[in-house]
C-alpha positions in Angstrom: 87.3 -53.9 137.2 89.4 -56.1 135.0 87.9 -59.6 134.8 90.0 -61.3 132.2 92.3 -63.2 134.6 89.3 -64.2 136.7 87.4 -65.5 133.7 90.5 -67.4 132.5 91.0 -69.0 136.0 87.4 -70.1 136.1 87.6 -71.6 132.6 90.8 -73.4 133.4 89.4 -74.7 136.7 86.4 -76.1 134.7 88.9 -77.8 132.4 87.6 -76.0 129.3 89.6 -74.7 126.4 88.8 -71.3 124.9 87.1 -73.1 122.0 85.0 -75.2 124.3 83.7 -72.2 126.3 83.2 -70.3 123.1 80.9 -73.0 121.9 79.0 -73.1 125.2 78.5 -69.4 125.2 77.7 -69.1 121.4 80.7 -66.8 120.9 83.8 -67.0 118.8 87.2 -68.1 120.3 88.4 -64.6 119.4 85.7 -63.1 121.6 86.7 -65.3 124.5 90.4 -64.4 124.0 89.5 -60.7 124.0 87.4 -61.1 127.2 90.2 -62.9 129.0 92.8 -60.3 127.9 90.5 -57.4 128.9 90.3 -56.1 125.4 86.5 -56.5 125.3 84.1 -55.3 128.0 82.3 -58.0 129.9 78.5 -57.6 130.0 76.3 -59.1 132.8 74.5 -61.7 130.6 77.9 -63.1 129.4 79.2 -63.1 133.0 76.2 -65.1 134.1 76.6 -67.6 131.2 80.3 -67.9 131.9 79.6 -68.6 135.6 77.1 -71.3 134.7 79.3 -72.9 132.0 82.3 -73.1 134.4 80.2 -73.8 137.5 81.7 -70.7 139.1 78.6 -68.9 140.4 80.5 -68.0 143.6 82.6 -65.7 141.4 79.6 -63.7 140.4 78.4 -63.5 144.0 81.9 -62.4 145.1 81.9 -59.7 142.5 78.5 -58.5 143.4 79.5 -58.2 147.0 82.6 -56.3 146.1 85.4 -58.8 146.6 88.5 -57.6 144.8 89.9 -59.4 141.8 93.1 -60.6 143.4 91.1 -62.4 146.2 88.8 -64.0 143.6 91.8 -65.3 141.6 93.5 -66.6 144.8 90.3 -68.4 145.8 89.8 -69.9 142.3 93.4 -71.0 142.1 93.3 -72.6 145.5 90.5 -74.8 144.3 92.8 -75.8 141.4 95.5 -76.8 143.9 97.8 -74.1 142.7 
């Protein structure tokens, strides 16, 4: 599953820039960009850290229960008011 758009939506909902989340996750901004553009594979520890940093644990739960990516993005964006 492609997670880039979901990661980006969670980060934006949390009001974090790529630089800010990179700092929280001890990653480079380039790494964050690659994850958000699906050019780098997302591993479980990073997914969990991302969920904690963006307060989006429901996204991890939705993924583990098999919710599709489009539904997750729609849910995250509805919380943004978009």
